Structures are given as C-alpha cells and as structure tokens.
C-alpha positions as CSV (number, residue, x, y, z in Angstrom):
1,X,167.3,-15.8,94.2
2,X,165.9,-19.4,93.9
3,X,162.3,-20.6,94.1
4,X,161.1,-21.4,97.7
5,X,159.5,-24.6,96.6
6,X,162.1,-25.7,94.1
7,X,165.6,-24.6,95.3
8,X,167.3,-25.9,92.2
9,X,165.4,-23.4,90.0
10,X,165.8,-19.6,89.6
11,X,163.0,-17.5,90.8
12,X,161.2,-15.1,88.3
13,X,160.0,-12.9,91.2
14,X,158.4,-12.8,94.7
15,X,154.9,-13.3,95.9
16,X,153.4,-10.0,96.9
17,X,151.6,-11.9,99.8
18,X,154.4,-13.7,101.5
19,X,157.6,-12.3,99.8
20,X,159.0,-15.9,98.9
21,X,160.8,-16.4,95.7
22,X,158.8,-18.2,92.9
23,X,159.7,-20.0,89.7
24,X,157.4,-19.9,86.7
25,X,155.7,-23.1,87.9
26,X,154.9,-21.7,91.2
27,X,153.9,-18.2,90.4
28,X,150.6,-16.7,89.2
29,X,150.9,-13.5,87.4
30,X,148.0,-11.2,88.4
31,X,149.0,-8.4,86.1
32,X,150.1,-6.1,88.9
33,X,152.3,-8.6,90.8
34,X,153.0,-12.3,91.4
35,X,151.3,-14.6,93.9
36,X,151.9,-18.1,95.0
37,X,149.8,-20.3,92.8
38,X,146.6,-21.7,94.4
39,X,147.7,-20.0,97.7
40,X,147.8,-16.2,97.8
41,X,146.0,-15.0,94.7
42,X,143.0,-13.7,96.8
43,X,145.2,-12.0,99.3
44,X,147.2,-10.2,96.6
45,X,144.0,-9.2,94.7
46,X,142.6,-7.4,97.8
C-alpha cells in the first residue's frame, strides 16, 4: 500500500478515521492507532 498523499512512498499504516494509507510524514501515532496529521487526530481520539 502507498501513501494517499505521496503515491511514491510506502504507507506505514492506515488512518483510523478515514482508512487512507499514510507514510511516516503524514501519520500521527496516537498510541492506539494512526491518524492523518493535522486532520483526524480528534476524531480518532474520541
């Protein structure tokens, strides 16, 4: 799977909010899952 925002990079996981693949640069690790950086952190936290 590749990053949704950077198709030339491999994804490290998927956002728990929108299920899109994310690379290290685009992901925020919340400790219990990944979220799109500056986008879905609050949705995934709740």
